[in-house]
VOGU-3710 file (C-alpha; in Angstrom, 3 decimals, decimal comma):
1> mnvyttdkir> 0,013/-0,195/0,085  1,235/3,461/-0,749  2,664/5,847/1,731  -0,225/8,643/2,453  0,234/12,514/3,845  -1,887/13,561/6,572  -4,308/16,005/4,147  -4,895/12,445/2,323  -5,769/10,503/5,210  -9,441/9,930/6,046
11> nvvllghggc> -10,012/7,859/9,414  -13,420/6,885/9,670  -15,731/4,487/12,493  -18,719/2,969/11,227  -21,153/3,009/14,323  -24,724/1,986/14,681  -27,106/-0,372/16,190  -26,190/-4,168/15,989  -27,344/-5,768/12,730  -27,836/-2,166/10,718
21> gktslteama> -25,396/-3,075/8,208  -21,665/-1,895/8,850  -20,083/-4,944/8,064  -21,989/-4,928/4,853  -21,129/-1,552/4,189  -17,409/-2,070/4,819  -17,559/-5,077/2,468  -18,939/-2,931/-0,360  -16,528/-0,584/-0,081  -13,664/-2,871/0,031
31> ylagitsrmg> -14,789/-4,400/-3,425  -15,301/-0,570/-4,909  -11,862/-0,104/-3,848  -10,548/-3,060/-5,571  -9,303/-5,090/-2,402  -11,614/-7,821/-2,873  -12,857/-9,297/-6,671  -16,442/-10,649/-5,064  -18,477/-9,506/-2,358  -18,575/-11,556/0,742
41> kvtegntvsd> -21,693/-12,011/2,837  -22,104/-11,731/6,849  -24,195/-14,873/6,681  -21,736/-16,495/4,466  -18,788/-15,779/7,024  -16,670/-14,427/4,040  -16,176/-10,525/4,688  -13,026/-8,523/4,972  -13,992/-7,411/8,775  -15,364/-10,324/10,619
51> fgkeeqkrqf> -12,539/-12,432/10,385  -12,613/-14,261/13,861  -14,069/-17,622/14,687  -16,808/-16,158/16,538  -18,114/-13,568/14,763  -18,370/-15,907/11,390  -20,112/-18,375/13,572  -22,503/-16,030/15,477  -23,077/-13,596/12,066  -22,285/-10,172/14,062
61> sintsvvpie> -19,144/-8,175/14,706  -17,251/-8,840/18,207  -14,186/-6,772/17,581  -13,162/-3,556/15,645  -11,407/-4,450/12,321  -9,650/-1,880/10,564  -10,072/-1,897/6,336  -7,733/0,927/4,878  -8,706/1,519/0,951  -7,378/3,619/-1,355
71> wqghkinild> -9,844/6,121/-3,008  -9,136/8,825/-5,705  -5,376/9,499/-4,407  -6,992/9,184/-0,685  -6,430/6,535/2,086  -9,625/6,126/4,190  -9,263/4,010/7,365  -12,451/2,164/7,639  -12,985/1,053/11,481  -15,705/-1,263/11,301
81> spgyfdfvge> -16,659/-1,398/15,070  -19,413/-3,519/16,847  -23,083/-2,315/17,474  -23,930/-4,854/20,083  -23,954/-3,052/23,590  -21,789/-5,622/25,179  -18,705/-5,196/22,935  -18,890/-1,209/23,350  -15,229/-1,266/24,547  -14,214/-1,711/20,830
91> aeealsaasa> -16,340/1,137/19,855  -14,757/3,322/22,246  -11,595/2,150/21,115  -12,313/2,933/17,332  -13,412/6,324/18,500  -10,063/7,293/20,028  -8,541/6,338/16,322  -11,127/8,016/13,863  -11,323/11,719/13,109  -15,190/11,344/11,667
101> avivvngksg> -17,997/8,718/11,858  -20,614/7,222/9,707  -23,571/6,469/11,687  -25,143/3,330/9,707  -29,443/3,294/10,022  -31,254/0,432/8,766  -33,722/1,761/6,698  -36,286/-0,821/7,500  -35,988/-0,529/11,308  -35,672/2,965/11,385
111> vevgtikawe> -33,482/4,645/14,573  -32,767/2,320/17,028  -31,221/2,408/20,578  -27,715/1,954/19,072  -28,599/4,687/16,715  -28,959/7,038/19,778  -25,996/5,818/21,539  -23,888/5,976/18,324  -24,899/9,741/18,394  -24,294/10,314/21,979
121> acekykiprm> -20,501/8,721/21,594  -19,884/11,162/18,726  -21,375/14,416/20,671  -19,204/13,090/23,553  -15,959/13,149/21,988  -17,165/16,066/19,373  -16,722/13,523/16,060  -18,097/14,856/12,920  -20,612/12,644/11,383  -22,660/11,483/8,374
131> iyvsnmdvdn> -25,899/9,300/8,347  -25,815/6,370/5,846  -29,227/4,751/5,465  -29,096/1,022/4,479  -30,661/-1,617/3,112  -32,855/0,715/1,002  -33,378/-2,045/-1,459  -35,549/-4,119/1,332  -39,157/-3,867/1,231  -40,580/-1,190/3,517
141> atfrqvveem> -37,523/0,777/3,786  -37,916/4,229/3,934  -35,577/7,058/4,011  -38,130/9,896/4,484  -39,404/8,205/7,755  -35,352/8,132/8,816  -34,995/11,818/8,014  -38,015/12,888/9,676  -36,942/10,632/12,965  -33,340/11,999/13,080
151> tdlygkkmap> -34,595/15,979/12,565  -37,140/15,361/15,343  -34,585/13,925/17,688  -31,527/16,131/16,735  -32,983/19,359/14,886  -32,591/21,172/11,397  -28,921/20,286/11,352  -29,806/16,769/9,221  -28,842/17,723/5,428  -30,209/14,806/3,032
161> fhfpirenek> -27,736/14,722/0,409  -29,181/12,038/-1,850  -32,895/10,145/-1,686  -34,004/7,186/-3,359  -35,736/6,657/-6,454  -38,005/3,572/-6,743  -39,741/1,995/-9,432  -41,740/-0,827/-8,840  -40,847/-1,295/-5,318  -37,313/-1,429/-6,176
171> lvgyvnviae> -34,249/0,915/-5,430  -32,994/1,999/-9,019  -31,594/5,227/-8,163  -31,046/8,474/-6,113  -31,727/12,125/-6,521  -28,746/14,803/-5,714  -30,148/17,329/-3,683  -27,379/19,718/-3,726  -26,881/19,522/-7,734  -31,025/18,907/-8,110
181> tahkwqgkdv> -30,143/16,111/-10,711  -31,259/12,342/-10,734  -29,013/9,095/-11,753  -29,839/5,377/-12,246  -27,741/2,426/-11,562  -27,323/0,116/-14,895  -25,098/-2,472/-13,944  -21,819/-1,237/-12,435  -22,605/2,276/-14,395  -24,559/5,208/-13,194
191> vecdipdysm> -26,416/7,232/-15,904  -28,254/10,835/-15,385  -31,944/10,663/-15,761  -34,854/12,915/-15,369  -36,195/13,417/-11,895  -39,365/11,625/-11,573  -42,264/13,834/-10,991  -43,146/12,095/-7,900  -39,720/12,780/-6,379  -40,408/16,366/-6,994
201> dnlrtykdtl> -41,839/16,982/-3,697  -39,310/15,210/-1,776  -36,586/17,394/-3,762  -38,304/20,531/-2,948  -38,762/19,570/0,697  -35,017/18,505/1,112  -33,662/21,212/-0,827  -35,650/23,876/1,546  -34,068/21,766/4,749  -30,832/22,098/3,368
211> metvaetsee> -30,849/25,747/2,372  -32,022/26,450/5,968  -29,375/24,480/7,490  -26,868/26,257/5,492  -28,280/29,315/6,223  -28,036/28,760/10,005  -24,190/28,476/9,652  -23,656/32,258/9,253  -25,188/35,578/9,838  -24,550/36,419/6,231
221> fmerffgget> -26,417/33,364/4,752  -29,324/33,785/7,222  -30,043/37,486/5,921  -29,552/36,153/2,160  -31,911/33,548/2,676  -34,758/35,598/4,142  -33,794/37,737/1,479  -35,142/35,099/-0,723  -31,629/34,498/-2,467  -30,718/30,920/-3,000
231> fsdaeiraam> -27,265/29,782/-2,617  -24,676/28,470/-5,140  -23,797/24,588/-5,380  -20,029/25,928/-4,327  -21,352/28,029/-1,604  -23,406/24,905/-0,203  -20,606/22,952/-0,557  -18,188/24,866/0,981  -20,660/25,910/3,592  -20,689/21,842/3,935
241> rtnvndgtiv> -16,921/21,396/4,309  -16,732/23,581/6,947  -19,649/22,877/9,173  -19,570/19,264/8,868  -16,427/19,470/10,624  -17,760/21,166/13,599  -20,689/19,233/13,842  -23,306/21,959/12,828  -24,280/20,140/9,591  -24,984/16,230/9,385
251> pmtmgsstlc> -25,153/14,868/5,976  -27,598/12,028/5,241  -27,435/9,612/2,458  -28,405/6,050/1,656  -27,998/2,912/-0,482  -28,031/-0,608/-0,618  -24,412/-2,195/0,648  -25,266/-5,562/-0,527  -26,099/-4,551/-4,200  -23,216/-1,937/-3,752
261> qgvytlledi> -25,261/1,176/-4,507  -24,820/4,380/-3,211  -21,659/3,286/-1,848  -19,713/5,380/-4,509  -21,129/8,177/-3,395  -20,685/7,965/0,048  -16,949/7,182/-0,606  -16,827/10,510/-2,725  -18,635/12,557/0,286  -16,218/10,915/3,042
271> vkympspenr> -13,439/12,523/1,004  -15,122/15,378/0,168  -16,767/16,367/3,696  -14,909/14,534/6,229  -12,071/16,114/7,743  -8,443/14,948/7,422  -6,761/14,377/10,850  -4,715/17,622/10,619  -8,259/19,143/11,572  -8,263/17,189/14,736
281> evagidmktn> -6,418/18,485/17,854  -4,292/16,309/19,963  -2,334/17,541/23,009  0,206/14,986/25,505  2,946/16,053/27,974  6,431/15,961/27,148  7,458/14,377/30,300  11,145/15,607/29,873  10,293/19,081/30,057  6,726/18,744/31,567
291> kifaanhdfs> 5,327/20,858/29,071  2,057/20,486/26,953  3,161/18,941/23,457  0,572/20,178/20,895  0,999/17,431/18,720  -1,946/18,161/16,364  -1,020/15,611/13,730  1,934/17,466/12,711  4,191/15,543/10,462  7,426/17,895/11,327
301> kaksayvwkt> 7,193/17,411/14,863  8,735/14,685/16,747  7,198/11,449/16,099  4,744/9,851/18,792  1,762/7,717/18,637  -0,918/6,097/21,051  -1,669/2,338/20,869  -5,385/2,445/20,460  -6,025/-1,442/20,161  -4,341/-4,633/20,968
311> ivdpfigkys> -5,092/-7,765/18,906  -3,390/-10,787/20,656  -4,387/-13,960/18,472  -3,580/-17,497/18,813  -3,163/-17,203/14,644  -1,665/-14,161/13,746  0,254/-13,220/16,780  0,125/-10,225/18,480  -0,330/-6,483/16,786  -0,294/-3,362/18,287
321> mikvnsgvfk> -2,526/-0,775/16,563  -1,444/2,480/16,669  -2,544/6,264/15,724  0,190/8,291/14,604  -0,217/11,638/16,513  2,724/13,529/15,021  5,941/12,971/12,897  6,345/10,114/10,758  7,182/6,380/11,632  9,620/4,344/9,685
331> sdeliynvdq> 10,605/0,769/10,056  13,754/-0,299/11,595  13,638/2,433/14,430  13,981/2,573/18,021  10,887/3,516/19,949  10,497/4,573/23,485  6,999/3,047/25,478  6,709/6,078/27,889  4,303/4,292/30,201  6,547/0,968/30,407
341> dieekvgkly> 9,800/2,694/30,395  11,588/0,500/28,008  12,859/1,174/24,338  12,049/-1,795/21,616  13,399/-1,695/17,795  10,629/-1,580/15,467  11,026/-4,218/12,576  8,382/-3,789/9,916  5,361/-1,388/9,711  2,212/-2,734/8,897
351> vlqgnkplev> -1,368/-1,619/8,049  -4,122/-4,167/8,677  -6,524/-5,047/5,972  -8,977/-7,366/8,250  -6,577/-9,425/9,345  -4,414/-9,460/6,529  -1,478/-7,677/7,317  0,185/-5,297/4,807  3,856/-3,920/4,969  4,330/-0,264/4,720
361> kelhagdiga> 7,512/1,892/4,613  6,402/4,947/6,494  3,241/5,972/8,518  2,805/9,607/8,533  0,759/11,834/11,531  -2,693/10,993/11,516  -2,488/7,544/10,048  -3,337/4,291/11,321  -0,975/1,239/11,434  0,099/-2,027/13,418
371> lakltgaktg> 3,589/-2,877/15,037  4,102/-6,308/15,425  5,743/-8,277/18,484  6,020/-4,949/20,812  6,619/-7,231/23,767  5,719/-4,686/26,334  3,107/-2,754/24,784  -0,268/-2,391/26,198  -3,364/-0,420/24,849  -3,369/2,882/26,074
381> dslatkaapv> 0,411/3,120/25,814  2,492/5,933/24,310  5,018/5,713/22,128  7,549/8,305/21,291  11,481/8,881/21,332  13,417/9,096/24,010  14,739/12,660/23,175  10,973/13,576/23,143  8,697/11,293/25,364  5,455/12,517/24,968
391> kygrweisvp> 2,556/10,921/26,981  -1,159/11,245/26,006  -4,144/10,497/28,384  -5,568/7,327/28,140  -9,219/7,111/26,539  -12,005/6,536/28,635  -13,421/2,923/28,354  -16,569/1,549/29,771  -16,331/0,057/33,226  -17,461/-3,799/33,461
401> ytykryipkn> -20,027/-4,551/36,090  -21,875/-7,893/35,058  -19,679/-10,881/36,705  -20,021/-14,508/37,252  -17,619/-16,859/38,946  -15,575/-19,513/36,677  -14,678/-22,949/37,356  -12,374/-25,113/35,143  -13,832/-28,126/33,870  -10,528/-29,504/34,281
411> kgdidkisqa> -8,568/-28,805/37,468  -5,048/-29,351/35,359  -6,106/-26,618/33,251  -6,052/-23,717/35,613  -2,794/-22,214/34,721  -3,779/-22,459/30,814  -6,999/-20,787/31,611  -5,537/-17,734/33,441  -2,811/-16,978/30,802  -5,528/-17,123/27,843
421> lqkmaaedlt> -7,710/-14,747/29,877  -4,647/-12,349/30,353  -4,349/-12,408/26,726  -7,963/-11,645/26,034  -8,119/-8,975/28,635  -4,769/-7,664/27,298  -6,741/-7,423/24,006  -10,447/-6,298/25,382  -10,093/-4,022/28,206  -13,528/-4,421/28,944
431> ikivndaenr> -12,430/-7,925/30,438  -11,672/-8,323/34,125  -10,447/-11,027/36,368  -10,527/-10,699/40,087  -9,298/-13,481/42,524  -11,823/-13,178/45,388  -9,436/-15,096/47,907  -11,910/-14,758/50,706  -14,564/-16,638/49,284  -12,202/-18,822/47,489
441> qtllygmgdm> -13,475/-18,268/43,771  -12,380/-16,134/40,768  -14,582/-13,951/39,063  -14,987/-13,356/35,184  -16,190/-9,566/34,657  -17,472/-8,378/31,355  -20,333/-5,975/29,803  -23,014/-8,440/29,813  -23,838/-11,868/29,434  -23,224/-12,279/25,970
451> hlevitsrlk> -19,858/-10,854/26,520  -19,157/-13,749/29,090  -20,369/-16,477/26,812  -18,465/-15,537/24,130  -15,380/-15,356/26,247  -15,861/-18,799/27,089  -16,686/-20,054/23,633  -13,280/-18,400/22,734  -11,459/-19,961/25,655  -12,875/-23,476/24,296
461> neykvdidlv> -12,088/-22,704/20,552  -9,175/-21,191/20,247  -7,480/-21,830/23,739  -8,502/-25,513/23,948  -9,873/-25,234/27,721  -13,433/-25,283/29,169  -14,767/-23,400/31,712  -18,310/-23,282/33,605  -19,808/-19,889/34,562  -21,882/-20,224/37,755
471> qpkvafreti> -23,744/-17,619/40,083  -21,055/-15,918/42,398  -20,982/-16,090/46,307  -21,755/-12,650/47,616  -18,950/-11,592/50,263  -21,187/-11,872/53,163  -19,443/-10,754/56,885  -20,248/-12,234/60,028  -20,088/-10,397/63,392  -21,875/-10,052/66,792
481> kkksdvesky> -24,341/-7,764/68,889  -23,949/-8,876/72,267  -21,489/-9,803/74,714  -20,522/-13,411/75,958  -17,989/-15,209/78,601  -17,192/-18,519/77,773  -14,602/-21,219/78,718  -12,576/-23,493/76,970  -10,494/-26,355/78,058  -8,324/-28,575/75,323
491> kkqsgghgqy> -7,098/-31,717/77,006  -6,092/-35,067/75,604  -4,130/-37,839/77,397  -2,918/-40,726/75,498  -0,187/-42,128/77,851  3,053/-39,785/78,107  3,060/-36,300/77,335  -0,341/-35,034/76,689  -2,123/-31,909/75,334  -3,660/-29,389/77,981
501> ghvkmtfeps> -4,918/-25,665/77,249  -7,456/-23,762/79,137  -8,793/-20,373/78,296  -11,466/-18,235/79,965  -12,873/-15,373/77,404  -15,117/-12,728/76,942  -16,419/-11,944/72,835  -18,113/-8,616/72,488  -18,754/-6,162/69,238  -15,134/-4,271/68,608
511> gdmempyvfe> -17,150/-1,376/66,927  -14,383/-1,393/64,224  -15,918/-3,265/60,969  -12,541/-2,759/59,196  -10,606/-4,887/61,481  -11,928/-8,695/61,993  -10,917/-8,705/65,831  -9,142/-7,071/68,480  -7,250/-9,236/71,062  -6,618/-8,271/74,642
521> qtvvggtvpk> -5,854/-10,000/77,783  -6,181/-9,004/81,210  -4,897/-12,172/83,032  -3,870/-11,783/86,483  -1,303/-13,685/88,707  0,131/-16,017/85,589  -2,663/-18,210/85,223  -2,034/-18,485/81,500  1,908/-17,534/80,990  2,683/-14,821/78,826
531> nyypavdkgl> 4,237/-17,040/76,273  1,052/-18,862/75,305  -0,746/-15,478/74,306  0,543/-15,688/70,612  -0,817/-18,837/70,417  -4,315/-17,584/71,737  -4,137/-14,756/69,195  -3,123/-17,601/66,319  -6,181/-19,447/67,436  -8,361/-16,278/66,829
541> qdsvlkgpma> -6,709/-15,390/63,558  -7,853/-18,813/62,222  -11,076/-18,409/63,769  -11,952/-15,181/61,797  -11,309/-16,742/58,239  -14,500/-18,915/58,487  -17,239/-17,830/60,531  -19,113/-20,305/62,677  -22,538/-19,457/61,790  -22,424/-19,571/57,587
551> gypvvgvkav> -18,505/-19,605/57,088  -17,851/-16,231/55,855  -15,388/-14,047/57,196  -15,726/-12,399/60,797  -15,532/-8,655/61,261  -15,934/-6,301/64,503  -15,365/-8,884/67,366  -12,996/-7,762/70,424  -11,754/-10,741/72,381  -10,423/-10,719/75,794
561> lydgsyhpvd> -8,161/-13,350/77,677  -9,082/-12,837/81,469  -8,405/-16,291/82,924  -7,384/-19,944/82,475  -4,738/-22,292/83,617  -1,738/-24,334/82,260  -0,021/-27,950/83,078  3,637/-27,563/83,352  4,365/-30,299/81,030  1,440/-31,100/79,072
571> ssemafkmas> 0,767/-27,579/78,000  1,906/-26,266/74,780  1,501/-23,658/71,708  -0,819/-25,904/69,837  -3,246/-26,768/73,121  -3,794/-23,216/73,826  -4,260/-22,420/70,032  -6,857/-25,248/69,921  -8,791/-24,296/73,049  -8,799/-20,168/71,489
581> iqafkkgfme> -10,347/-21,884/68,340  -12,945/-23,517/70,642  -13,556/-20,593/72,736  -14,256/-18,757/69,978  -16,730/-21,000/68,126  -18,872/-21,342/71,459  -18,348/-17,439/72,571  -19,449/-16,020/68,980  -22,632/-18,131/68,668  -23,451/-16,788/71,992
591> agpillepii> -23,311/-13,305/71,594  -25,962/-12,552/69,143  -24,265/-13,568/65,898  -25,566/-11,858/62,785  -24,633/-11,695/58,900  -23,663/-8,569/57,515  -24,511/-7,993/53,564  -22,496/-5,851/51,186  -24,435/-2,654/50,037  -23,527/-0,970/47,172
601> slkvtvpday> -24,424/2,700/45,846  -26,049/2,358/42,391  -26,387/4,999/39,739  -28,933/3,971/36,872  -29,487/6,271/33,904  -32,475/6,017/32,315  -34,861/8,134/29,761  -37,689/9,514/31,649  -40,186/7,262/30,379  -38,522/4,290/32,180
611> tgdvmgdlnk> -37,996/5,601/35,642  -41,311/4,058/37,183  -40,320/0,606/35,748  -36,673/0,897/36,724  -37,706/2,105/40,420  -40,203/-0,591/40,722  -37,844/-3,441/40,093  -35,072/-1,717/42,383  -37,756/-2,032/45,231  -37,936/-5,683/44,420
621> rrgrvlgmnp> -34,192/-6,179/44,636  -34,453/-4,396/48,255  -33,113/-1,068/46,779  -33,767/1,797/48,287  -34,173/4,674/46,034  -32,593/7,801/47,764  -33,099/10,504/44,725  -33,512/11,277/41,039  -31,125/13,882/39,130  -32,287/15,173/35,810
631> tangkqviea> -29,332/15,156/32,745  -29,232/17,635/30,140  -30,196/15,227/27,715  -33,777/14,243/29,057  -32,307/11,529/30,940  -32,684/10,838/34,734  -30,020/9,316/36,918  -31,633/7,273/39,792  -29,242/7,096/42,659  -30,170/4,242/45,041
641> dmpmtgvygy> -28,539/1,880/47,712  -28,940/-2,072/47,092  -27,682/-4,965/48,652  -24,878/-6,596/46,346  -27,537/-9,781/45,601  -29,348/-7,487/43,692  -26,556/-7,034/41,136  -26,594/-10,548/39,773  -28,708/-10,626/36,416  -29,374/-6,812/36,639
651> ctdlrsmtgg> -27,808/-5,910/33,282  -29,959/-7,976/31,173  -33,354/-7,251/33,034  -32,332/-3,295/32,825  -31,792/-3,601/29,245  -35,025/-5,568/28,930  -37,108/-3,083/30,906  -35,562/-0,050/28,979  -34,804/-1,282/25,325  -31,285/-1,331/25,744
661> rgeyeyqfar> -31,333/2,744/26,623  -30,634/2,105/30,394  -27,047/2,342/31,585  -25,663/1,564/35,175  -22,593/1,889/37,556  -22,166/0,851/41,111  -19,394/0,898/43,829  -19,217/-0,703/47,251  -20,716/1,488/49,981  -20,474/-0,445/53,236
671> yeqapsdvqe> -21,962/-3,475/55,110  -25,345/-3,620/56,843  -27,350/-6,469/58,860  -28,916/-8,799/56,324  -32,574/-9,433/56,898  -33,632/-12,368/59,003  -34,716/-14,699/56,011  -31,414/-13,822/53,993  -29,648/-15,011/56,893  -31,445/-18,063/57,576
681> kevaaransl> -30,986/-18,926/53,930  -27,443/-18,582/54,325  -26,983/-20,758/57,721  -29,100/-23,270/55,953  -26,873/-23,643/52,948  -23,878/-23,400/55,038  -25,414/-26,614/57,126  -26,351/-28,553/53,564  -22,759/-28,475/52,291  -21,274/-29,335/55,618
691> geneee> -23,747/-32,510/55,555  -22,880/-33,265/51,786  -19,000/-32,957/52,977  -19,774/-35,350/55,841  -21,461/-37,810/53,392  -18,688/-37,844/50,692
//
């Protein structure tokens, strides 16, 4: 592939609802650009961008793939991102590398939740965008409906560039709104034709909309518009170029990706109206001078880049996907990883075309490429030189809150599973592995149940290891409410040297729930020698790990050793430790034991219409709604306290209640006493497990 300078580069991410046609559009672009000789299909698993086995099996995108195409002397880096919410981390990574977006809307389904989320993401990161209405060859697909829905949602910034010509319910051509010309597709050719009479009303409507949109871009245009003047094609296009870049105009076009119709004009519009990286500001910090480094995709500055994605594939190896923020990267150069403080030699430079690496000599500022086998590099790392070590801020990636416990089907695979998950977590930042030592379980976090299912399937198919996902144990705690006074004697005589330890102890609440226990001694007269105090303490240490009531860790207990006795020959540290353990079990159960459950602070963000359903569901989960705060975009943030037990399955239920528009986040807040029914259930479960172990 040729080397392209910054002004000739377009980095475009495809966003939209799952199944709206992003991958089919990518395939049509690749076909028109000559990358493929025939168009693949998602249903046949032979597209350029969906090359993963899981993607081919499930027939939807899981990872963001890059397909660079050469078009009219420009390089367009197409970033085909997943539309399903469980893989939002991939779309967020793609946004970090993009300079513009094409939001794909299914012409039959209309505006969906994924469309709105894509728009909100572009607003958040100030990404210029276009709307492409796909599947216009399908019956009941309607461009006008999508235009109306988008205009209702986002105002008059929506500017239709083309709209369809239909004959006998089939898509046969399009009308160019700016030029007021019509074209029909005849095989691979496009021929000019008369605008059909039935299209004239639509043309006038869209042209008026376009004129009004252009008029709102400046006071001069506004005066001319109200004075009855019309704008020339050149003025319209000049206004478009400027205002598409700042987001005040959003072009709308349409086509059929599977028939490769309307895609040619879309590519032309990307080159004409979408900004090159030089129009996007980016800045880091020079760690040597501690000053701001305004990279701004300037090829003449010191070279610097950002690892926006990592690919760790058992078949094609490891690639660090980079976005060059300044300077020019060349092969066989030393680069400095600012975050890891290591210097590595770059061998060859690549661009990835799906999963196919193509070698290039240089990558100029603004371009997207790949470096192979950078051992220390991770997603989010900054690459530069030791002379100018520029560090960039890390991109915001969604936090995973859905989790399950995973159990290896084969215990001998524990290490292999751990290594495979570490590789997958390096590739996908929304995967998190947590070792919950207290409950002796390992937790796998993801963005939703489908995400966890895909991880499990990948482990089996790519890494040849099997796991089961089960409901995790909740980290309950045990404590006491009253005071108890107990005596415990550990005595064993079996001939010869025996065992003897005798303690008298009190147990009461310590008031400090951060500490498992506090140990004090008030022994008078040496009834228990000082050298046995550590043994009593060790007995308490072992006891608080698994409480006597339900087997959960103990917190907030004060233990006082005040008396006891010893035998000059038979007493030992082991005997006093055992006596202490027995005393703890007895004293704990006599001191009003209670179960504490973890409480989380939960924030649920939903559109106004769903607040009633969400609050009703929170009540079912024993949540306490603390209040609601409106946001700027017509949503409500519901704040509530909820037991950790209510989190399990919440992601799926919230999406179901809100049609996928609800989002939530939480963090641990404190422990509270569990209701009696919850406590009884946990104690019964403990008794059952002990009974089963005895039978075994």
